[in-house]
C-alpha positions as CSV (number, residue, x, y, z in Angstrom):
1,M,-4.8,6.4,-21.4
2,M,-5.1,7.6,-17.9
3,P,-8.0,10.0,-17.2
4,E,-7.4,13.6,-16.4
5,C,-7.2,14.7,-12.8
6,P,-10.3,16.3,-11.4
7,P,-10.4,19.8,-9.8
8,A,-8.5,20.1,-6.5
9,A,-10.6,19.9,-3.3
10,P,-11.0,22.9,-0.9
11,T,-8.2,23.2,1.7
12,A,-8.0,24.5,5.3
13,H,-6.4,27.8,4.2
14,A,-5.6,29.6,1.0
15,W,-1.9,28.8,1.2
16,M,-2.3,25.1,1.9
17,P,-1.1,23.0,-1.1
18,S,-3.7,20.7,-2.7
19,S,-3.6,18.1,-5.4
20,P,-6.4,17.2,-7.9
21,C,-5.1,13.7,-8.1
22,G,-7.4,10.9,-6.8
23,P,-8.1,7.2,-7.2
24,E,-9.0,7.6,-10.8
25,C,-5.4,8.7,-11.6
26,V,-3.9,5.5,-10.1
27,E,-3.3,2.2,-11.8
28,T,-4.9,-0.7,-9.8
29,A,-4.1,-3.9,-11.7
30,A,-3.0,-6.6,-9.3
31,E,-0.3,-8.6,-11.0
32,A,1.5,-10.3,-8.1
33,G,0.0,-13.6,-7.0
34,R,-1.0,-14.6,-3.4
35,F,2.2,-16.4,-2.7
36,R,4.3,-13.4,-3.8
37,F,2.1,-11.0,-1.9
38,A,2.4,-13.1,1.3
39,A,6.2,-13.3,0.9
40,R,6.5,-9.6,0.6
41,I,4.5,-9.1,3.8
42,A,6.7,-11.5,5.5
43,G,9.8,-9.7,4.3
44,I,8.5,-6.3,5.4
45,G,7.7,-7.8,8.8
46,A,11.3,-9.1,9.1
47,V,12.7,-5.7,8.2
48,A,10.4,-4.0,10.8
49,V,11.4,-6.4,13.6
50,S,15.2,-6.5,12.8
51,F,15.9,-2.9,12.0
52,P,15.6,-1.4,15.5
53,I,17.8,-4.2,16.9
54,A,20.4,-3.9,14.2
55,Y,20.4,-0.1,14.5
56,L,21.1,-0.2,18.2
57,A,23.7,-3.0,17.8
58,T,25.6,-1.2,15.1
59,P,28.4,1.3,16.0
60,R,27.4,4.9,15.2
61,R,29.9,5.3,12.4
62,Y,28.3,2.4,10.5
63,R,24.7,3.3,11.0
64,A,24.4,5.4,7.8
65,R,25.4,2.4,5.7
66,L,23.0,0.2,7.7
67,Q,20.1,2.6,7.0
68,T,20.8,2.6,3.3
69,R,20.9,-1.1,3.1
70,Y,17.7,-1.5,5.1
71,A,15.9,1.0,2.8
72,R,17.0,-1.0,-0.3
73,T,15.8,-4.2,1.3
74,L,12.5,-2.7,2.3
75,L,11.9,-1.5,-1.2
76,S,12.8,-4.9,-2.6
77,C,10.3,-6.4,-0.2
78,C,7.7,-4.0,-1.7
79,G,8.6,-5.3,-5.2
80,I,10.3,-2.0,-6.2
81,Q,13.7,-1.9,-7.8
82,V,16.0,1.2,-7.7
83,R,17.7,2.9,-10.6
84,V,20.1,5.7,-9.8
85,V,21.4,8.1,-12.4
86,D,24.2,10.2,-10.9
87,K,24.7,13.6,-12.7
88,R,26.3,15.4,-9.7
89,G,29.8,15.5,-11.0
90,V,32.4,16.4,-8.3
91,V,30.7,16.2,-4.9
92,P,32.2,18.6,-2.3
93,A,33.3,17.4,1.2
94,Q,30.5,16.2,3.4
95,R,28.3,18.9,4.9
96,G,24.7,19.7,5.5
97,T,22.5,19.3,2.4
98,L,18.9,20.1,1.6
99,V,17.4,17.4,-0.6
100,V,14.5,18.3,-2.8
101,A,12.2,16.0,-4.8
102,G,8.7,15.7,-6.1
103,H,6.2,13.8,-3.9
104,I,4.2,10.8,-5.1
105,G,3.7,8.5,-2.2
106,W,5.0,6.9,1.0
107,T,7.6,4.9,-0.9
108,D,9.4,8.2,-1.8
109,I,11.0,8.4,1.6
110,I,12.3,4.9,1.4
111,A,13.6,5.4,-2.2
112,L,15.5,8.6,-1.2
113,S,16.9,6.9,1.9
114,A,18.2,4.0,-0.4
115,V,20.5,6.5,-2.0
116,Q,21.9,8.1,1.1
117,P,20.6,8.3,4.7
118,T,18.3,11.3,5.0
119,A,16.0,12.8,7.6
120,F,12.7,14.2,6.3
121,V,10.1,16.9,6.8
122,A,6.9,14.8,6.8
123,R,3.3,14.9,7.8
124,A,3.0,14.8,11.5
125,D,0.9,11.6,11.7
126,M,3.5,9.6,9.9
127,I,5.2,8.5,13.1
128,E,2.0,6.6,13.9
129,W,2.1,4.5,10.7
130,P,3.1,0.8,10.8
131,V,6.7,0.1,9.8
132,L,7.4,3.6,8.4
133,G,6.6,5.1,11.8
134,D,9.4,3.3,13.5
135,I,11.8,4.3,10.7
136,A,10.6,7.9,10.9
137,R,11.4,8.1,14.6
138,K,14.9,6.6,14.1
139,V,15.8,9.1,11.5
140,R,14.2,12.0,13.5
141,V,11.6,13.1,11.1
142,I,10.7,16.8,11.4
143,P,6.9,16.8,11.6
144,I,4.8,19.4,9.8
145,E,1.0,20.1,10.0
146,R,0.1,21.7,6.8
147,E,-3.3,22.9,8.2
148,R,-1.5,25.1,10.8
149,L,0.2,27.8,8.8
150,R,1.5,29.6,11.9
151,E,3.8,26.7,12.6
152,L,5.7,27.0,9.4
153,P,8.4,29.4,10.6
154,G,9.2,27.0,13.5
155,V,9.6,24.2,11.0
156,V,11.9,26.3,8.9
157,R,14.0,27.0,12.0
158,R,14.2,23.3,12.9
159,I,15.3,22.5,9.4
160,A,18.0,25.3,9.5
161,D,19.3,24.0,12.9
162,R,19.7,20.5,11.5
163,L,21.3,21.7,8.3
164,A,23.8,23.8,10.3
165,A,24.7,20.7,12.3
166,G,25.7,19.0,9.1
167,E,22.6,16.8,8.5
168,R,21.0,15.8,5.2
169,I,17.4,16.9,5.3
170,G,14.8,16.0,2.6
171,I,11.8,18.0,1.8
172,F,8.9,17.7,-0.7
173,P,8.1,21.3,-1.5
174,E,4.9,20.5,-3.5
175,G,3.4,20.1,0.0
176,T,1.3,17.1,-1.0
177,T,1.3,14.0,-3.1
178,W,0.6,13.8,-6.9
179,C,0.0,10.7,-9.0
180,G,3.3,10.9,-10.9
181,R,1.8,12.0,-14.2
182,A,0.8,15.4,-13.0
183,H,2.8,17.5,-10.5
184,G,2.5,20.7,-8.5
185,R,4.8,23.8,-8.2
186,L,7.6,23.8,-5.6
187,R,6.5,26.1,-2.7
188,P,9.5,28.3,-1.7
189,A,8.9,28.6,2.1
190,L,11.1,25.6,3.2
191,F,14.0,26.7,0.9
192,Q,14.5,29.6,3.3
193,A,16.4,27.2,5.7
194,A,19.0,26.6,3.0
195,I,19.5,30.3,2.4
196,D,19.7,31.1,6.2
197,T,22.5,28.5,6.6
198,D,24.2,28.8,3.2
199,T,23.5,25.2,2.6
200,P,23.6,23.6,-0.9
201,V,20.5,22.0,-2.3
202,Q,20.4,18.6,-4.0
203,P,17.5,18.3,-6.5
204,I,16.5,14.7,-7.2
205,R,14.2,13.8,-10.1
206,L,12.1,10.9,-8.7
207,R,9.6,8.9,-10.7
208,Y,8.3,5.4,-10.9
209,L,8.3,3.3,-14.1
210,D,6.7,0.1,-15.1
211,R,8.4,-2.9,-16.8
212,H,8.0,-1.2,-20.2
213,G,9.7,2.0,-19.0
214,E,6.5,4.0,-18.9
215,V,5.4,6.3,-16.0
216,C,3.8,4.1,-13.3
217,T,1.2,5.6,-10.9
218,V,0.9,2.5,-8.6
219,P,2.9,4.2,-5.8
220,G,0.7,7.3,-5.9
221,F,-0.8,7.9,-2.4
222,V,-3.5,10.4,-3.4
223,G,-7.0,11.5,-2.8
224,V,-9.1,9.4,-0.4
225,D,-6.4,6.6,-0.4
226,T,-5.9,5.0,3.0
227,M,-2.5,3.6,4.0
228,A,-4.0,0.1,3.7
229,D,-5.2,0.8,0.2
230,S,-1.9,2.1,-1.0
231,F,0.1,-0.6,0.8
232,R,-2.0,-3.3,-0.8
233,R,-1.8,-1.8,-4.3
234,V,2.0,-1.5,-4.1
235,L,2.5,-5.1,-2.8
236,R,0.3,-6.5,-5.6
237,S,2.2,-4.8,-8.3
238,R,5.1,-6.2,-10.4
239,G,8.0,-4.6,-12.3
240,V,8.0,-1.2,-10.7
241,V,11.3,0.7,-10.8
242,A,12.0,3.8,-8.7
243,E,14.2,6.0,-10.9
244,L,16.2,8.7,-9.1
245,V,18.3,11.2,-11.0
246,L,20.8,13.1,-8.8
247,Q,21.1,16.5,-10.4
248,P,24.1,18.9,-9.8
249,L,23.9,20.8,-6.5
250,E,22.2,24.2,-6.5
251,Q,23.8,26.9,-4.4
252,P,21.3,28.7,-2.1
253,G,21.7,32.3,-3.2
254,T,19.5,34.9,-1.5
255,D,16.0,34.5,-3.0
256,R,14.0,31.5,-2.0
257,R,11.6,31.8,-4.9
258,E,14.4,31.9,-7.4
259,L,16.0,28.9,-5.6
260,A,12.7,27.0,-5.8
261,N,12.4,27.8,-9.5
262,R,15.9,26.5,-10.2
263,C,15.3,23.3,-8.4
264,E,11.9,22.8,-10.1
265,Q,13.6,23.1,-13.5
266,A,16.2,20.6,-12.4
267,I,13.7,18.0,-11.4
268,R,11.1,18.6,-14.2
269,G,13.6,18.4,-17.1
270,D,13.4,15.9,-19.9
271,A,13.1,12.4,-18.6
272,V,15.9,9.9,-19.1
273,D,15.6,7.0,-21.5
274,R,14.7,3.8,-19.7
275,A,16.6,0.6,-20.4
276,F,16.0,-2.2,-17.9
277,A,17.1,-5.3,-19.7
278,D,20.0,-5.5,-17.3
279,I,17.8,-5.4,-14.2
280,V,17.1,-9.0,-13.1
281,G,15.1,-10.4,-10.2
282,R,13.2,-7.2,-9.9
283,D,10.3,-8.6,-7.9
284,E,12.1,-11.0,-5.5
285,P,12.0,-9.9,-1.8
286,G,15.4,-9.7,-0.3
287,S,17.2,-9.7,-3.7
288,D,20.6,-8.1,-3.4
289,R,20.3,-6.7,-6.9
290,T,18.0,-3.8,-6.1
291,E,20.1,-1.0,-7.5
292,L,21.6,0.0,-10.8
293,T,23.7,3.1,-10.7
294,V,24.4,4.9,-14.0
295,Q,26.8,7.7,-14.4
296,A,26.9,7.9,-18.2
297,P,25.1,10.8,-20.0
298,E,21.4,10.3,-20.3
299,H,19.6,9.5,-23.6
300,R,16.7,11.8,-24.3
301,H,13.2,11.1,-25.5
302,P,10.1,13.3,-26.0
303,K,8.4,14.6,-22.8
304,L,5.6,12.5,-21.4
305,P,2.2,14.3,-21.4
306,V,1.3,16.0,-18.1
307,R,-2.2,15.7,-16.8
308,V,-3.4,18.8,-15.0
């Protein structure tokens, strides 16, 4: 049993989101051997080198497909498989969409991009990170500094401008990362961009599961974790599956708090039953079987306990 999360640490201002999750919440067992670990690093290096070249060489109309394929390949190189459960029903004609999900770690951005190319609102220092930084610049990440509350209206305006231009923008309204067993409330501020532009919102229930179908905290990037710590832990894991449930679109309405509550209900509902017997080669870098899309109704099971 995982230990309970400790109290949240003090923050820069009263409105700044904080998470009580820390290293004690995260599983650290290293299951991948040295050869597999080295092969994954080599695969990630190949993706990092080839993506900018392929992106520039690809005609603009095919770049969305290219980004999705590279995101899936990068996840595969990290040893993470993808399972998509599509519950959207009829999807309207292409237009701007605000994508909303819970936040666990740096792999969230890759997992969401593996479903459909998406630009994100992300921490300002992300563009300096290895591998992810280059991808962030290519997809034109909207930076946000949570410590500077006065900059929030400007971020909302930039999101609204991009939505009005027909882009798909992803946000993590919890405002910080959680371990995957516990979670925070969805802060309503960024939802204002959807209301201002009458843009539909796509809630996505994202979680990571181990080979037994239980919640996995390995991808959690929390507490005093450094990027190197998290990177090493993910690459040494085995059997991790990123499960994304695409919920029906939510219309923006006129109240951002009510919209945030609706989206929170959509992404915190009962978890889907996990059956992974048909996922093969789940750890092999470069495997082309990295995604299983399910459109059938979900089977239910009792809610997992939440640590708070």
